[in-house]
N, C-alpha and C positions, 0 to 999 in steps of 0.2 A: 710545439705544443704536444704534450703527452696525453694519450687517451688511457683512461683508467677503466677497468672492467670490475664489476662487483658481482659476485655470485650470491644468489638468494636461495636459501635452503627452503625445502618444502614446508608448508605450514601444516601443523598437526590437525587432522580432521576434527578431533574433539574440540579444539580451540575454535576452528571456523564455525562449527555447529553452535557453540555457545555464543559466538559473536552475532549470529543471525537471529537467534531467538528473541532478543530484545527488540530488534527491528520488526519482526513478525508481530509481536505483541503490540508495539506502537502503531503499526499500520492497521491492526484489527480495531484498536480503540479509535483511531482516526476515522476509519470507514464507518463505524457505528455512530460516531459523533456527527460526521457529515450527513449521514442518513437522517439522524434526528433533527438536525438543523434544517435540512431540506423539507422534511415533513412539517415542521413547525412553520416555516415560511410559506409552504403551499397551503396549509390549512388556515392561515391568518386571513387571507383574502380570497377564499374559495368562491364566494358568492358572485364575484366578477370574473367568470371563467372565460378568459380571452388571452390572445397573444400580446395584448397591450397592458396586461397586468404584470408589472415588474417583479413583485414578490413571488408570484406564481412561477414565473419563468426562472428566476434565480433559484427557487426551491427545487424545481425539476432539475436544474443544472447540478445542484448539490447532490440530489439523489443519484443522478447518473454518474457523477464523479465518485460517489461512495462505492458504487459497483466497480468502477475502474480500479480504485485503490485496493479493494478486496481481491480482485482478480490478480493484480500484480503481487499482492501479499501471498496469495496461494501459489503463484508460479515460483516465487522466491523460495517458499517453504518446500515445495516439491523438488525443485532442483537440488537444494542442499540435502534433503533427506535421501534422494536417489544417489547423490555423490557419496554420502556416508555409507549407504548400503553396498555400493560397488567395492569399496575398499575393505569391507569385512569379509 
């Protein structure tokens, strides 16, 4: 059985930066959408403020999740912008 090796050339930084921007935009839109859904679910049944209120708990979960998505989006954007600035 023969072992084949393949060399991979370096990816152009401009191309990798262009590939990340759609992901960053998508994650920004997703984070705002999740925040909006969370606020809507939380405000629907706010009069029964309890841990037994499922729409309130799911709404809070959506709001917390939106913050996580936005933080991950920011980290991806910062890592790629730093990598682009180091090569210049």
